[in-house]
N, C-alpha and C positions, 0 to 999 in steps of 0.2 A: 517643135515644129510649129505649134500654134503661135508661139511668141514671134517667130520670124514673119508670120503673115499679118501681124498687127500693123495698122497704118502708122507710119512714122517710126517703126522699129529700125534699129541700126542694122545695116546690111552685115551679114556674117560671111566668113570665108573659111576655106580649108588650106592648110599649109602642109606640104609634104617635105620632109627633110631627109636627105640621103647623106650618110657619113661614109667617106672613102678613105682608103689608105691606113686602116687600123693595122698595127703591127702584130696584134694577136687577138684571139677571141677570149682572153682572160678578163675577168672582172665585169665592170659595167660601163656603159656610156651614160654620162650625166649631161642633160641638155637643159639650158635655161633660155627661155624666150621672154624678152622684156621690151616694153615700149618706153621705159624710163631711163634716160641717159645717165642719171645720177646713180643708178643701181646696176650699171653694166660694168664688168661682166659677171659679177658675183650674184646678183639678184637677192641678196640677203635681206635687205630691208624693203623689198618691193612686194607689197601684198597682192599686186595684180600680175606678178610674174607667173609664168607657167613653167613648171619644172617637171622633168620626167627622167626616170632611170630605167634603162633597158639593158638586157644582156649584151655584152660586146659582140656576140654572135649575130645580133640583129643590126643591120646596117641602115635601116630606114624606120621612120616613125611619122605619124600624122597628127596634127593639131586641128581639131574641128571647132567650129563655132567662134572663130576669132573675129572681133570687130575689124573692119578695114582700117588701115593706118600704117604707121612706121614702126618697125621692130628691129631688134638685133638679137642674134643667137650666139651663145657661148657654149662650147662642148668640151668636156674633159673625158679622157679615157682613164677611168679609175680602175686600174689593173688589179690593185690589191683590195678593192672594195671598202676602203676606209672613209668614204664620203668626202674626200678632199683631194686637191691636186697636190701631190707630194713634190717637194722641191729640195734642192741642195744649194745653199747660199743664194737662194732666190731664183735658181735655174730649175725649170720644171723637169722632173724625172719621168713624168707620165705625159701622154699625148694631150693635145689641145687643138681647138679649131674654132673658127668664127664664121658667121654668115658673110658672104661676099668674098671670103678668103683674102682679107687684106694683108699687105706685107707686115711682117713682125719685126720690130726693131728692139727696143728696150721696154719690155713689159707688154701688157695686153693693148690692143688697139683701142682707140677712142670709139664711142658709140657711133659717131658720124661715119667712121671708116667701115663699120659692119652693118650699118643701117640699110634696110630695104623696105619697100612699101608694098603692102598688099592692097591693090586697087580693084581687084576683080573677085570672082567667086572662088578662085583657087590660085595658089602660087606654089613655087618649088624653090628650095635652096639646096645646093649641093656643097657640102662642107668637107674640105680636105684636112685630115688630121696631120699634125706636125709633131715631131719628136726631136728633142735636143740631145737628151742623154739616153 
């Protein structure tokens, strides 16, 4: 709280994320929030990415203290809890979703398609899960 009141401190915001259309409450929802286009959607090499895992029975989560700016979110429904998106021949067997719900063609969308900007004290993203198999 004291840091936010410092003169010249970067404004911070809250982001509420709702996840819709999960096919089951099994496993975990794994969420990656990043501002780095080069590390979207995996967030593997992004030291500044914020990742969370919550029970698939929980359909909402909140990120507090985010600097204002542009972000993208990738979500997987890790039904078997093995910490990865399972695929068969490159086709996802588990659910996935992205901020702004961009159309899915061949592979994950680009950062620009999922990008949104937090410009005020609070923002909200509603992510629709998709299942192919």
